[in-house]
N, C-alpha and C positions, 0 to 999 in steps of 0.2 A: 427679579424674575431669576428661577434656577437654570443654569446651562444643561442640565440632564434632560436628555429627550427619552420619550417611550420608545420601547422595540419597536421594529418594523411589524406591521401589520396591526398594531393596535393593542396586542397581548399584553396583559399585565403578568409580571412574574408572579409566581406561586408565593402566597405570604408565608413570611416565617413561621415555623411551626405546624403548617398544614399537613394532615396525613392523608394516606391513600385511602381507597376503598378496602383494599385487602387487609391492611392492618385495623381499620375500623370494624371489619368483620371478625377478626381474631379476637379483638377486644370484647365484642359482642358475645362470642361462644365462651370466652373465659367468664364473663359476667352471669351467662346463663347457667356455666358449670357451677357456680357458688351457690345456686338454690337446689333444693332438692328434685324438682321437675326438670330443670336442664340436666342433673347428673343422671336422672333415670333415662333421658333420651337418649344421652350418649352410651350409657351402658346396654340398652336396647339395641342401638345401630350396631356396637361392637359384637354383642353376642349374635345378631342376625347375620353379620359379616364373616365371624368365626365359623358357624356351621355351614354356611353356603361355601366357604372355602374347603371346609373339610370334604363336603360333598364332590365338589370340583375336583379336588386333588384325588380322591379316591376313585371316581369315575375315569380319571386319566390313566391313573398307574393301572387298575384293573384291566381296562381296555387294552394298554401296552402289552401287558401280561397274557391277556386271552389271545390277542395276536400272535403273540410269539409261541404260545402252545398250539395254536392253528397250525403255524408254520411248522413246527415240529411234527405234527400228525400227516398233514396234507401235502408239505413241499420237502422240506430236508430230508426227512427220513425215506419217504419214497425216492427221492433223488439220489440218495446214499445207496439204497438198495438196488437201483437201476446202474450206478457206477459198478457195483458189485457183481450184477450180473454181466455188465461189459467185459470184465475182468475174466469172470468164470466162463463166458461165451468163446472167449478169444482162447483163453487156455485150453478149453474141451476142442475148438476147433483143431488146434495144433496136435493135440492128442489123437483125435480121430483121423487126422490126415496121415499121421505116422503108422496107425492101425492098417487103414487102407492100403496104405504103401507096403507093410508087410504081407498082407494078403495077395497084392498082386493082381492077377487076372482074376482071383477068386473073390476080390473085393465084393462086399454084398451092398444090395441097394439100400438098405438099412443105414449102413455106415456112410455112403454118399449123401443120402437125406440129412443125416444126423451133421455132418460137416456144413451142408448147406443151409441147414436152419441156425447154426452156430453163427455163421457169417451173417445171416440175415437178421437175427436177433441184434448182434452186436452193431449193425449198421442202423437199424431202426433206433436203437436207444441213443446212439450217438447223435443222431437228429433230435430227438427229444432233448437230451441234454444240452446241446446247443441252443436249443429255443428256450430252455429255462436256466440257462448259467448266468451268474451274475458277476463273475470275477475273473480277473485277466489271467490268474493261475491255471484256473479250469478250461479257459478257452483256448489257451495255448496247447493244453494236452489232447483236446478235443481235435484241433486243427492238425496236431501230430499224428492222431490215430486216422483221422480221415484220409490223410496224404498216404499213410505207410500201409493201411489196409490192402488197397488194390495192388500195391507190389507185393504184398506177402500171397495174396490168392493167385496171382500170375506165377510167382516161382512155384506154389504148389501144384498148379496146373501143368506147368512143364515138367515137374517132378514126375507127375502121373503119366503124362504122354511117354516120356523116355522110360519108364517103368514097364508100361504095357508092350513096348517095343523090344524089351530085354536089354536095354542099354544101362550100363553101370553108372553112367552122368546122373540117371534120375537120383541116385543117393546123395550126390553131392547138392544137387538142388534142392533136395529136401532138408539136408542140413543147413543149407543157407537160409532157407525159410524160416526153420526152426531158430537159427542166431538171430534172424531180424525180429521174430516174435519174443524172443528171450531178451533182445538187449534194447529193443525200441518200442514196440507196441505194448508188451506188458509191464514195463516201468512207465509208460504213459498212462495206461489204463490205471495203475496203481496210485500215480499221482492225482488222477481225477478223482478217484476213490478216497483218498486222504482229504483232497480239497472239500468234497462233499461231506465229510464225517466231520471234518472241523466247523463247516457251517451248521450242521446238525448239533454240535456241542454248544455253539454260540446261541443258538435258537433255545437250548435246554436252557442256557445260563440266564438268557433274558427273561423265560418263561418262570424261572425258579426265584428271581432275585425278588427279595422282600421288600414290601411298598412302605418303607420306613417314612417317607414324606406323608403319606396319607395316615399311619398310624400316629404319627407325630402331632398332625393337624386335630386328630380325632382326640388325644388326650388334652391337647390345649383347649379345645372347645369345650370338653367335658368340664375340665377345671374351672373355666370362665363360668360356665353355667352353675357350677357347684358353689362358687364364690358368690355368684349374684344372688342365688337361693340363701345362702347363710345371711348375706347382707340383708336380705329381706325379712328374715326370721330376726335377726336381731334389732330392726327398727320397728317392726311390727306386732312381734312374738307371735305370729302365724306360721304355723309349721309349713304349710303347702302353698305354692303357688300353681295353679293349675296349669298355665300355659308355660311356665318355667320346667315345671315337672314333666309336662308332654315334651317339651323341646329336649330335655334330657334323656327321656326313655328313648326317643327317636333317634339321638345321637349314639347312645349306647348300644341299642340294636344295630346300627350301621357298623359302629366299631367291632362289636362281637362278630357280626356277619363278615367283616373284611377279614379279620384274622382267622377265623374259621375256615371260612371259603380258601383262602390262600394256603393254609396249612393242608388241608386236604388236596388242594391242587398240587401243592409242592410234593407231597406223599405219593400221588399218584404218577407224577411225571418222573420222580426219583424212581419209582418202581419200575416205571417202563424203560427207564435207562439202565438200572442195574440188572434187572432179569429179562430185558427186551434187547434195548440197542446194543450193549454189550455182548450179550449171548450171539446175537445175529452177526457182529463183527468178527467174533472168534470162529464161529461156525463157517462163514463165509472164507476165512482164511484157511481154515481146516480143509475145506471142499479145493480150494485153489491148490493146496498142497498136494492133496492127492491126484488132482488132475495133472499137475506138473511131473509128479513121481511117474504117473502112468505114461505121460509122454517120453520121459526119460527113460523107463523101461522098453519101450518100444524103440527108440532111437538107438539103443545099446545094440539091437539086433540089427537094425539099418546100417549103422556106422562100422559094425564088427571090428571095433578097437582103432579106427581111423583118426578118432579125436581123443587127444590125451591132454590131461592137466599139467600143470607144471611139474608135478609130482611123478609124472609119468603114469598116472591110472587111468582108466577109461573115465573120459569126462561125464557121459551120460550115466554110468554105474554110480560115480561119486555123487552125481545130482539127486539120483534116485535115494542112495542113503541118507544124503542130508534131508531130503523132503520128510523120508520116514522118521528120522530123528525128531523134527519138528511135529510131527504128528503124534509120536507116542513117548518122545523124551528118550528113545533108545532103552526102554526099561524091559523087563521080561514079560511072559506070558500073562502076568497079572493086570490090576487096574493101572490105567493111565497115570503117570506121574503129574503132578499139579501143574509143572511149568511146561508141559506139553500143550498142544492146541487142544487134543482130545480131553486132556485132564481139566484145562480151564472151563471147556465146555461143560463138563460133568459138575464142576464146581459151581457155576453160574446158573445151571438148570435148577429151578426151585419146585420142582415137583418130578413124581416118578414118569409121568407123561412126558417130560423133556429130556429125563436121564435114558429112558429105555432105548430110544434110537442111537443115541451116541454111544452106549454100550454094544450096540449090534454094529455100529461103524468100526469101534475099537477091535471087537472079534474078528470083523472082516479084515482089518489091516495085519492083525496078527496071522492070518490064514494067509493072506497076500505075501507077507513076507517069507513064511515058509515055502510057499509055492515058487517064489521068486529065487530062492536059494536053489531049489530044484532045477529050476530052468537055467540058471549061471552054471551049474554044475555040469549039465548036458552040453551046452555051449563051450565051456574050456574044454570039454573033452572031444570036441569036434563033431558032435551029434546035433547040427542047426537044426534039422527036420524036428528033432525031439524038443529043442529048445523052443522053437516056434510053436508047436503044438501047446507046449506048457504056458505060453504068453497070449496067444489068441485062439487057442482051441475051444472046443465046445465042452470039454469035460476036464474038471479039476484045473483050470487054467487060472492064471492069475486076472484075467479078464473078467471072470466070475466074481472073483473075489473084489476087484476093482468095483464092480457094478454095485455089490452088496455095500461097499463103503459108501458109494454115491448115493444109493438109495436111503441109508440110514441118515446119512447128514441132510438129505433133502427133506426127509420127514422131521428131523428136529429143527429144520430151518422153518418149516411151516408153523409147526407149534409155537416156536418163540415169536414169530411174527406176529401171530394170534394173540398172545401174551403181551407183547408190545402193545398192540393196538387197544385191546382191552383196558390195560392200566393206564395208556396216555388218555383214552376217551373218559375214562373216570375222573382223572384228574382235571381235564380241561371243562367237564361238565360242572365242577364245583364252583365255577366263576359264573356260570349262567345266571343272568338276571341281575347281577350284582351292580353293573353299570346303571342300569335303570334304576334300580332300587336306591342306589346312591343318591341319585337326582331327587327321587320322591321323598326318601327320608330327610334330606337335608333341607328341603322346601317345607316339609312340614315342620320340622326342628325351627327353622326361621321364622315361620308364621307363629308358633307357638312362643317362642322367644318374645316376639313384637306384642302379641295379645298380651301375654303375662305381665309384660312392662307397662302397657296401655292400660291394665287394670288399675296397677298402681297410681299412674297419671290420673286417672278419672277421679281418684280421691281428694285430688287438689283442685278440681273446679267447683 
């Protein structure tokens, strides 16, 4: 007797050379692939898989780009516009506060209402921005604005109270309020605007990205279908296989639809950026420059030379000249140079309806500069009353010129906003139905491929 015992539990070890079910299954597939019916089944499965993959990748990439296009129109561009409105409202509030201070006891109800409306608008838009903000950078700026705005309004009210009582301390409070606006609030508002503009650019990039994976999958699927039909022709001398032909047609329609739809969408979105979003950015910056120039002009009379630059020039007068140079490029009475805000706005406007209000704003700026020169001459001669009338008076004043500039820029903003919306909507409409169409066409192509191969298999039964 042998001394070798069986394993515990009575289980016999696997016999030498015994193979697993997986290996046997592979052998069966290889054996089947050596026959024509087996090869046809493999070809049919691969064709169906490729067209279904084409449809799935197309639906995924188109849905992703359609969502990004929706974000451009419905989220990021409106939030960018709101951030610009916060900036404009704060700058206008500062300008209006200085104008009301100069008027003193004669400050009009309209001026007080305008200041209150600016503060209310900025506060409401900050609440909206906080609700929709998605980044830490924007959140930090919103927090800074929310904490600084009450301090600013308190300083303005203190300045008004002292001014009504005829106390010179009011001017100091107003200059301090302006300093806080200039060094804290407006930089925070600008940073928020830049953050929202960066998010808009990111959404534009996502919406306009080419669907390379989907197009590659379409080319591969069409190539495989073409190869299968050529193989069918060489083996049977039959020119057409209806199922494979239908699958090829459905796949080709989907690929053409994908390329054409994305091209039209990309063109519309690019147009909305070049002639909408970019124009809006330049116009917003031009309007902010005009507002800050107006505030500097008012504060020149409030401070009366009490605040100087390191070069011993009037701080606010230097600020006014800098803003005007940004607006016009410092040129003469002709058209604005291309490097100026208004010159860039004229270049970006793609029709006369967009250029006309910008030209009106430019004419207003030239007039404003001339009247400002007259006011400065009167002030330097010691005629403060005449200088004040030239700045805040009702006849031939710089205030009238500023209103003309502001009205022109506002009209241009409304026009460019409509241009943006029209082009962006046209772009995103080009993708309508493509996700559902991709699924239906891919399913049709898969069915056609299976039926076409099935027709050949029937000949072997």
